[in-house]
Structure formats: C-alpha cells, structure tokens
N, C-alpha and C positions, 0 to 999 in steps of 0.2 A: 770602340774602334773595331772593325772587322779584323780577324786574325786568320792567317792561313798557315798550315803546317806542312812542311815538306819532309818526308821520310826517305832517307837514302840508305842503301845497303852499306854495311861496314866496309865492304871491299871496294866500294867506289872511291875514286880519287877526287871527285868533284868538291867535297868539303875542304880539302886541303888546298886545292887550286883556287877556290873562292877566297879563302883566307889570304893566300899569297897575293892574288891580284888586288884584293881590297887594300892590303897593306902597301902595295906598290903605289896605289892611288891616294893613300892617306885616308881611307874609308874603313868603316866596319863592314863585315860581310853583309849585314842587313841593309846598309846603305847601298852597297853594290847590287844586291838583289832588287831593291827598289828601282835603281837605274835601269836594270835589265827589263823590268816590268814596264816602266814608262816608255822605254825605247821600243819594246815589242808592241805596245798599244798605239804607237804613233801613227801607224798605217791602217787603223781600223775604220777610216772613212768618216769619223765623226768630227774631224777637225778640218773640214774642207772650206770653211768660211773664215773671213777675217775676224779677229778678236773683237768683242764688244767692249768698249770702255765702260768703266764704272766710276762712281764718285770716289770710292776708296778701293784699296787692293782687294779686300774680302768681297766687296760688291762685284768687282770685275770677275773674280774667280767663280762666284755663283752664276753670274750671267753667262759665263763661258763653260758651264758644266764641269768645272774642276771641283767645286764644293756644292753640297746640297743646300 
C-alpha cells in the first residue's frame, strides 16, 4: 500500500485541529485526512461519466478506476 508522510512544524496548530475535528466526527485523524483527499480529488474531471456496474462490488470498483 502506498504511504505518504506529511511533516508539520511543531508550532503549527493543524495537528491539534485535525485531532479535534476527527474526534467530533467520531473518526481517527487518518480517516479524516482520507476524507479530505477524496473530497479534494472529486473535481479532477475523471468522474464525468456514469458508474459502470459490475458483477460484484470489487469488479465495479475496478471498472470505475477505484481499484487497479
């Protein structure tokens, strides 16, 4: 699985704000970051066509470029 690291300065308040917001939503900070990434990628233009159905969920995810 690909991994990305984000390094923030000790003086930045973002880590505490992420933890607080995640807790408010009942999520871990990592889950909240994933939501931000998915939301940010929603307008990249690759999702302009209707979804292609599949035989099973994994098949549909592959056909719609969610999984390889």
